[in-house]
C-alpha positions in Angstrom: 5.2 -7.4 -30.9 7.2 -8.9 -28.1 6.7 -7.3 -24.7 9.6 -5.2 -23.4 11.2 -5.8 -20.1 10.0 -3.2 -17.6 13.5 -2.9 -16.2 14.6 -1.6 -19.6 11.5 0.6 -19.9 12.6 2.3 -16.7 15.4 4.1 -18.6 13.1 5.3 -21.3 11.5 8.8 -21.2 8.7 8.5 -18.6 5.8 9.1 -20.9 6.9 6.7 -23.5 7.7 4.0 -20.9 4.3 4.2 -19.3 2.5 4.1 -22.6 4.3 0.9 -23.6 4.0 -0.7 -20.2 0.3 0.1 -19.8 -0.5 -1.4 -23.2 1.5 -4.5 -22.4 -0.3 -5.0 -19.0 -3.8 -3.7 -19.7 -4.2 -4.3 -23.4 -5.3 -0.8 -24.2 -3.8 2.6 -25.0 -2.8 5.0 -22.3 -3.8 8.6 -23.1 -1.6 10.8 -20.9 -3.1 14.0 -22.4 -6.6 13.0 -21.5 -6.5 10.2 -18.9 -9.9 8.9 -17.9 -10.2 6.3 -15.3 -8.4 5.7 -12.0 -5.6 3.6 -13.4 -4.8 6.1 -16.1 -4.9 9.0 -13.7 -2.4 7.2 -11.5 0.0 6.8 -14.5 -0.4 10.5 -15.3 0.6 11.3 -11.7 3.5 8.9 -11.8 4.8 10.6 -15.0 4.2 14.2 -14.1 3.8 14.8 -10.4 4.7 12.1 -7.8 8.2 12.4 -6.5 10.4 13.0 -3.4 7.6 14.4 -1.3 5.5 11.3 -1.7 8.6 9.1 -1.4 9.1 10.2 2.2 5.6 9.1 3.1 5.7 5.9 1.1 8.8 5.0 3.1 7.4 2.7 5.9 10.1 4.0 8.3 10.1 7.8 7.6 6.3 8.0 7.4 6.3 7.4 11.2 7.6 10.9 11.7 4.9 12.3 9.5 2.2 10.4 11.5 3.7 11.8 14.7 3.7 15.4 13.3 0.0 15.0 12.5 -0.7 14.1 16.1 -1.3 10.3 15.7 1.8 8.9 17.4 -0.5 6.7 19.6 -1.6 4.8 16.5 1.9 3.7 15.5 2.9 0.0 16.1 5.9 -0.3 18.5 9.2 -0.1 16.7 11.7 -2.7 18.0 14.6 -2.0 15.6 15.9 -0.5 12.3 18.6 -2.3 10.4 20.8 -1.7 7.3 21.2 -5.4 6.7 19.6 -8.6 8.1 22.8 -9.7 9.9 22.3 -6.8 12.3 19.1 -8.3 13.7 19.5 -9.9 17.1 16.7 -12.4 17.5 17.4 -12.7 21.2 16.5 -9.1 21.8 13.2 -9.3 20.1 9.9 -10.2 21.7 8.1 -13.5 21.1 5.9 -12.0 18.3 7.0 -9.3 15.8 7.0 -8.3 12.2 10.1 -7.8 10.0 9.7 -5.9 6.7 11.6 -3.7 4.3 10.6 0.0 4.1 10.9 0.5 0.4 8.9 -2.2 -1.4 5.7 -4.3 -1.2 5.4 -7.8 0.0 8.7 -8.3 1.9 7.0 -9.0 5.2 7.8 -11.7 7.7 5.6 -12.4 10.7 6.9 -14.2 13.7 4.3 -15.5 16.2 6.7 -18.0 17.8 10.5 -17.6 17.8 10.9 -21.3 18.3 9.4 -22.1 14.9 10.3 -18.9 13.0 12.5 -19.6 10.0 14.9 -16.7 10.7 17.5 -17.9 8.2 15.1 -17.9 5.3 13.7 -14.5 6.4 17.2 -13.0 6.6 18.1 -14.2 3.1 14.9 -12.8 1.6 15.2 -9.5 3.4 18.7 -9.0 2.1 17.5 -9.8 -1.4 14.8 -7.2 -1.0 17.3 -4.6 0.2 19.2 -5.0 -3.1 16.0 -4.6 -5.2 15.2 -1.4 -7.0 11.5 -1.4 -6.4 11.0 1.7 -8.6 11.8 -0.5 -11.6 9.2 -3.1 -10.8 6.2 -1.1 -12.2 7.8 2.3 -13.1 6.8 3.8 -9.7 9.7 6.2 -9.8 9.2 7.8 -6.3 10.5 4.6 -4.7 14.0 5.3 -6.0 14.3 8.1 -3.4 13.8 5.7 -0.5 16.9 4.4 1.3 16.3 0.7 1.8 16.1 -0.5 5.4 14.7 -3.3 7.5 12.3 -2.4 10.3 11.0 -4.6 13.1 7.6 -3.7 14.5 5.0 -4.9 16.9 2.8 -7.7 15.6 -0.8 -6.4 15.5 -2.8 -9.4 16.4 -6.3 -9.9 15.1 -8.9 -12.5 15.8 -7.7 -16.1 16.4 -4.1 -14.8 16.5 -4.0 -14.0 12.8 -3.0 -10.6 11.2 -6.0 -8.2 11.4 -8.1 -7.0 8.6 -6.8 -3.8 7.1 -9.0 -0.9 6.0 -7.7 1.0 2.9 -9.3 4.4 2.8 -9.2 6.0 -0.6 -8.8 9.8 -0.3 -9.0 12.5 -2.9 -7.9 16.1 -2.3 -7.9 15.4 1.5 -11.4 13.8 1.5 -12.1 10.1 2.2 -14.3 8.6 -0.5 -14.5 4.8 0.2 -12.9 2.0 2.1 -11.5 -1.2 0.7 -11.3 -4.3 2.9 -9.2 -7.3 1.9 -10.0 -10.8 3.0 -8.0 -14.1 2.7 -4.8 -12.3 1.6 -2.7 -15.4 1.9 -5.1 -17.7 0.1 -7.9 -16.6 -2.2 -8.0 -12.8 -2.0 -11.5 -11.3 -1.9 -12.3 -7.6 -1.9 -15.1 -5.4 -0.6 -15.6 -1.7 -1.0 -17.8 0.3 1.4 -19.0 3.9 1.4 -18.4 6.3 4.3 -21.7 5.1 5.9 -20.6 1.5 5.6 -22.9 0.5 2.7 -21.4 -2.1 0.5 -20.4 -0.8 -3.0 -20.6 -2.7 -6.3 -17.0 -1.9 -7.2 -15.5 -5.3 -7.6 -15.7 -7.8 -10.5 -17.7 -10.9 -9.5 -14.8 -13.3 -9.4 -12.9 -11.2 -6.9 -15.8 -9.9 -4.8 -16.4 -11.1 -1.2 -19.8 -12.5 -0.4 -19.4 -11.5 3.2 -20.7 -8.3 4.8 -17.8 -7.1 6.9 -18.9 -5.7 10.3 -18.6 -1.9 10.5 -15.4 -1.2 12.4 -15.6 0.5 15.8 -14.6 4.2 15.7 -15.1 4.4 11.9 -15.6 8.1 12.2 -12.3 8.5 14.0 -10.6 6.4 11.3 -12.1 8.7 8.6 -11.0 11.8 10.4 -7.5 10.5 10.7 -7.4 9.6 7.0 -8.7 13.1 6.1 -5.9 14.7 8.2 -3.1 12.5 6.8 -4.2 12.9 3.1 -4.3 16.7 3.1 -2.4 18.3 0.2 -2.5 15.2 -2.1 -4.6 14.7 -5.2 -4.9 11.0 -4.2 -3.5 8.8 -1.4 -4.7 5.6 0.2 -4.5 5.6 4.0 -4.2 2.0 5.3 -5.3 1.4 8.9 -6.0 -1.4 11.3 -8.8 -1.4 13.9 -8.5 -4.1 16.6 -11.1 -4.0 19.3 -11.6 -0.3 18.8 -7.9 0.6 18.9 -6.7 2.1 15.6 -3.2 1.4 14.2 -1.5 3.1 11.3 -0.2 0.8 8.5 1.0 2.8 5.5 0.3 5.4 2.9 0.1 4.4 -0.8 0.1 6.8 -3.7 0.0 4.4 -6.6 -2.5 1.6 -5.7 -1.7 -1.6 -7.7 0.8 0.5 -9.6 -2.1 1.9 -11.7 -2.7 -1.6 -13.1 -5.9 -2.6 -11.1 -8.0 -5.2 -12.9 -10.2 -6.4 -10.1 -12.5 -3.4 -10.0 -15.4 -2.8 -12.4 -15.1 -0.4 -15.3 -17.7 1.9 -13.7 -15.8 2.0 -10.4 -12.5 2.8 -12.1 -14.1 5.6 -14.1 -15.8 7.1 -11.0 -12.7 7.0 -8.9 -10.7 8.4 -11.7 -13.1 11.3 -12.0 -12.1 12.3 -8.4 -8.5 12.9 -9.4 -8.1 16.3 -10.9 -5.3 16.6 -13.4 
């Protein structure tokens, strides 16, 4: 049977659409009555629960208000501007280093570390394309349809050697952190590592995607975990993404549907265990 275009599936009844799409992407049946692993539980939540409440927090601009309400304003990167279209951006008014990104999708991020070499014309074109994109239709993540597309310009958080810093993705369930995912070589050959709350490495990743490195335990890990706990209260599952640069913690984003429920890099055992933590 020929695969159906996800953009057409978007207009199907949710349950039917997800069953078809999951089979196409994962090669197995999706049981929405008795979902088992982490991926399947996320699809259950997308079909039955996740909506406008989560959309406000998945919005990379509006979530800043939520972070302030929770008492973590000091962790927010500086905000230089918010734009309805790329033509509104005045490059002369921006600092030498900054980040441009859209608030409603994933991957539309442009990092400027030198305005003299930054390809602003290309960035503007791609940002405007992103603004027109209905990200909800990409993987049937319906809550993104409630987000008003904008471009935001934020402070560039500089890691070692002038590169973007490592991000710590803290998986939380019912307001309790469970494990931390660290991603390496995002721009080249992505490698993943999971750690428990005491920073012991977990065997959660398939061999071909697993990092051989032992990532140093971040400074203030206990503070990061407490922050993730506070930000994740009231949700069956949310991933709290943070940076930690020389002991200073920065907020990145909240994610409710990791990998759109199509994760293939984790082991079966890891997916089953993490899935058991989502109560549906």
